C-alpha positions as CSV (number, residue, x, y, z in Angstrom):
1,M,103.6,182.0,184.4
2,P,102.7,180.1,187.8
3,D,99.2,180.1,189.0
4,I,98.7,180.5,192.1
5,F,96.1,177.8,193.9
6,I,94.1,178.8,196.9
7,D,92.7,176.0,199.1
8,A,90.4,178.7,199.5
9,D,87.6,177.4,201.9
10,A,89.1,178.2,205.2
11,C,91.7,181.0,203.7
12,P,92.4,183.5,206.0
13,M,94.3,185.6,203.6
14,K,92.8,185.6,200.4
15,A,92.5,189.1,199.9
16,E,95.7,189.9,200.1
17,V,96.7,187.2,197.3
18,Y,94.6,189.3,195.6
19,R,96.0,192.0,196.1
20,V,100.0,190.2,195.4
21,A,98.3,188.4,191.9
22,G,96.6,191.7,191.0
23,R,99.9,194.0,191.0
24,Y,102.0,190.7,189.2
25,D,99.1,189.7,187.0
26,I,99.3,186.4,187.9
27,K,95.9,184.1,187.7
28,V,94.2,182.9,191.4
29,L,92.3,179.3,191.2
30,L,90.2,179.1,194.1
31,V,89.3,175.8,195.3
32,S,86.3,175.4,197.2
33,N,83.8,172.8,198.6
34,Q,81.1,175.9,198.0
35,P,80.6,178.9,195.8
36,L,82.7,181.8,196.5
37,R,82.8,185.4,195.2
38,L,85.5,186.0,192.4
39,P,87.4,188.9,193.3
40,T,87.6,191.7,190.7
41,E,91.0,193.5,191.7
42,C,92.4,190.5,190.0
43,R,92.6,187.1,187.5
44,A,90.6,184.9,189.0
45,E,89.1,181.0,188.4
46,L,86.5,179.3,191.1
47,V,86.9,175.9,191.4
48,V,83.9,174.2,193.1
49,V,85.0,170.7,194.0
50,G,82.5,167.8,195.4
51,A,81.9,168.2,199.2
52,G,84.5,164.8,200.0
53,F,86.7,164.6,202.5
54,D,90.0,166.4,201.0
55,A,88.1,166.9,197.8
56,A,90.0,170.4,197.1
57,D,93.3,168.8,198.4
58,D,93.5,166.7,195.8
59,W,92.0,168.9,193.0
60,I,95.0,170.9,193.9
61,A,97.3,167.9,194.6
62,E,97.0,167.2,190.9
63,R,96.7,169.7,188.8
64,A,99.7,172.2,190.7
65,Q,102.8,172.0,189.1
66,A,107.0,173.3,189.9
67,M,107.0,176.5,190.2
68,D,102.8,177.0,191.0
69,I,102.5,179.0,194.5
70,V,100.2,176.9,196.4
71,I,98.8,179.0,199.7
72,T,97.0,176.2,202.2
73,A,97.2,175.9,206.1
74,D,96.7,172.3,205.4
75,I,99.9,170.4,206.2
76,P,99.4,167.2,204.5
77,L,98.9,169.3,201.1
78,A,102.1,171.2,201.6
79,D,103.6,168.2,201.8
80,R,102.1,166.6,198.5
81,T,102.7,169.9,196.9
82,V,106.2,170.7,198.1
83,K,106.9,167.7,196.5
84,K,105.6,168.2,193.5
85,G,108.4,171.3,193.2
86,A,105.5,174.2,194.2
87,V,106.7,177.0,196.0
88,V,103.8,176.7,199.3
89,I,102.8,179.3,201.8
90,G,101.3,178.4,204.9
91,T,98.6,181.2,206.3
92,N,100.4,182.4,208.6
93,G,102.9,183.3,205.9
94,R,106.1,180.4,206.5
95,P,106.7,178.9,203.9
96,F,106.8,175.4,203.6
97,T,110.3,174.2,202.4
98,P,111.8,170.4,201.3
99,D,113.4,171.2,204.3
100,N,111.0,171.7,207.0
101,I,108.0,169.8,205.7
102,G,108.6,166.0,208.0
103,Q,109.2,169.0,210.8
104,A,105.5,170.6,210.4
105,L,104.3,166.9,209.8
106,A,105.5,165.5,213.0
107,G,104.4,168.8,215.0
108,R,100.9,167.9,213.6
109,A,101.0,164.6,214.4
110,L,102.3,165.0,217.6
111,M,98.9,167.7,218.4
112,S,96.8,165.4,217.2
113,D,97.6,162.3,219.0
114,L,98.2,165.1,222.3
115,R,94.0,166.3,221.5
116,D,93.3,162.6,221.6
117,M,94.5,162.2,224.9
118,G,92.2,165.3,225.6
119,V,96.3,167.0,226.9
120,A,95.6,169.4,224.4
121,S,92.9,171.1,222.9
122,G,91.8,174.4,220.4
123,G,93.2,175.3,217.5
124,P,96.2,177.5,216.0
125,R,95.8,181.3,217.6
126,P,94.6,184.0,215.8
127,L,96.6,185.7,212.4
128,S,98.1,188.8,214.2
129,P,98.9,191.8,212.0
130,Q,102.3,190.4,212.2
131,D,101.1,187.4,210.1
132,R,99.6,189.8,207.6
133,S,102.5,191.5,207.1
134,R,105.0,188.2,207.0
135,F,102.4,186.5,204.8
136,L,102.2,189.6,201.9
137,Q,106.3,189.5,202.3
138,T,106.3,185.8,201.9
139,L,104.1,186.3,198.8
140,D,105.7,189.0,197.0
141,Q,108.7,187.2,197.7
142,A,107.7,184.0,196.1
143,V,106.4,185.7,193.2
144,Q,109.5,188.0,192.3
145,A,111.4,184.8,192.4
146,V,109.3,182.2,190.1
147,R,108.9,185.1,187.9
148,R,112.7,184.9,187.3
149,G,112.4,181.1,186.9
150,R,113.5,180.3,190.5
151,M,112.4,179.1,193.6
152,P,112.7,181.5,196.7
153,V,115.5,181.2,199.4
154,W,113.6,181.8,202.4
155,R,116.3,183.4,205.3
């Protein structure tokens, strides 16, 4: 059975992951730079990594395998784990795939350049109820697919 890895420090969807993982009895690995409270509604393990830059990302990227599920808003981490065959879901509920990760990386680089030039500021918009619903649906679809031994087909 695959595991679910959460890039946990800033993940706003932890409760949703716990609910789905508990329903399917899937182990959740919360990877963080600081101690977090473990959930009671699913099997979970807390992994506290060093405070170094990208320490949590590096830990996840080294250990996630094909058909594991990775939850992250970090596009470079998504790229690294998609390349390993993991099922990667953004915290907005949108999957990262081999077909769209290049565009996501390019968009990230463009926004970084625009921020550096002072043209753009701020981060992503707040999550809406529709984002939470899409996240739950996407995660449930991913879990069902990997339990059958295949990658999800995103519509």
